[in-house]
N, C-alpha and C positions, 0 to 999 in steps of 0.2 A: 322593624321600624327604626330602632336605634342603630347607628353606626358605631358610636362609642359613648362612654360616660366618664365624666371626671368629677372628683370630689376634692374639696379642700380639707387639709388636716393640720392640726396644731403642732404635732411632733412627727415630722416626716420619717425620721429613723425608726421610731416605734411603730408607725404604720407600715413601713416597709417590712419589718420583722414579722408583724402579724400577717400581712397579705402574702408574703413569701411562703409562710407555713400553710395557711388555709387554702390558698388558690392552687398550690401544688397538688393537693388532694383531689382537685377537680380537673386536673390536666392542663392548668395554665401556669405561666411563669412570668417573671420579670423579663420583658423583652427590650425595653429602652429605658435609659436613665439619663436625665439631664439635671443640672442643679435646680431647675424650677419645676420639674415634672418627672414622674415615673410611670411607665406604661406596662400593663400586664395583658396577657392574652395567650391563646394557643396557636393561632395562625397569624394574627396581627395584634398589635396592642389596641384593645378596645375598652379597657378600664384603666383610668388614669388617676394618679394622686398628685396634688400640688400643695405647697405650703399655703395655709390661710394667712391673709394679710391681717396685721394687727393682733390685738389681744382679745380675750373674752371667749365665752362659750359659743359654740356654733349651734346650728339647728339640726335636730336629729333627722337623718335620712334612713330610708329602708332600702336595702339593696339585696336582691335575691339572685343568686348565681345558680345556673342549671347544673345539676349533677347527672352523670350518665346512669347511675343506679343507686340503690339504697346503701350499698357499702360505701360509696363515695360520700354520701351525706353523713354517715357515721364517722368516716375518716376526717371529714371537715370539722365535725363537732369535737373529736378527740384532739385534732391539731390546734383548734382554737383554745380549748381548755388548757392544753399544754403551754400555751403562751401566757396564760393567766387571765384570759378573756372571761368576762362574766357570761355565763350560760343563761340565756333567757328561757329557752325551751329545748330540752334534749330531743334527739331524733324520735319522731313518732309519726303515725298517720294522723292527718287532720281531716276527718270526714266532713267537717263543716265547710271545707273548701271543695273537695270532691273525694270520691271513694279511694283513690290511689295517691292522693297528695301526701308525700312523705318529706318532712322538712325538719331542719334544726335551725335555731336562732341564737345568735350570740351578739355581744357588743364589741365593736372594734375599739382601738385606743381613744377615739374621739367620741365614743358613746353612740355611734350609729348602730342600728339594728341590721345585722348582716345575716343572711339566710343562705343555706344550700337546700335546694329542692329537687326532688325527682318525682315525675308524674307517672312513671311506669309502675305497673303492678310488680309485686315481689318476684 
């Protein structure tokens, strides 16, 4: 349904460092960079960062990235933790979502709830 998604960030450099690390574990990379926007993807840039206008706190967003397998979810978690990100939930099965929902949740530099999820069984 979505072609691409963009979020605004307060510190573009901090967000670039975070997303470079965590998205690499999911097979994505920084594909385009302009002064006003940075695009990530695996075949085309479909996740974008841009500087937030003005000061003040933003509103929390939840972003869930698809992981090809559970090892990638674990690698995402480890890469996020290595950047100093707050870990909200370590990798585990979430049976309340469905029997094979395996996800990890962290906060990005702007406080967004960022997840890597694999729906495949072990």
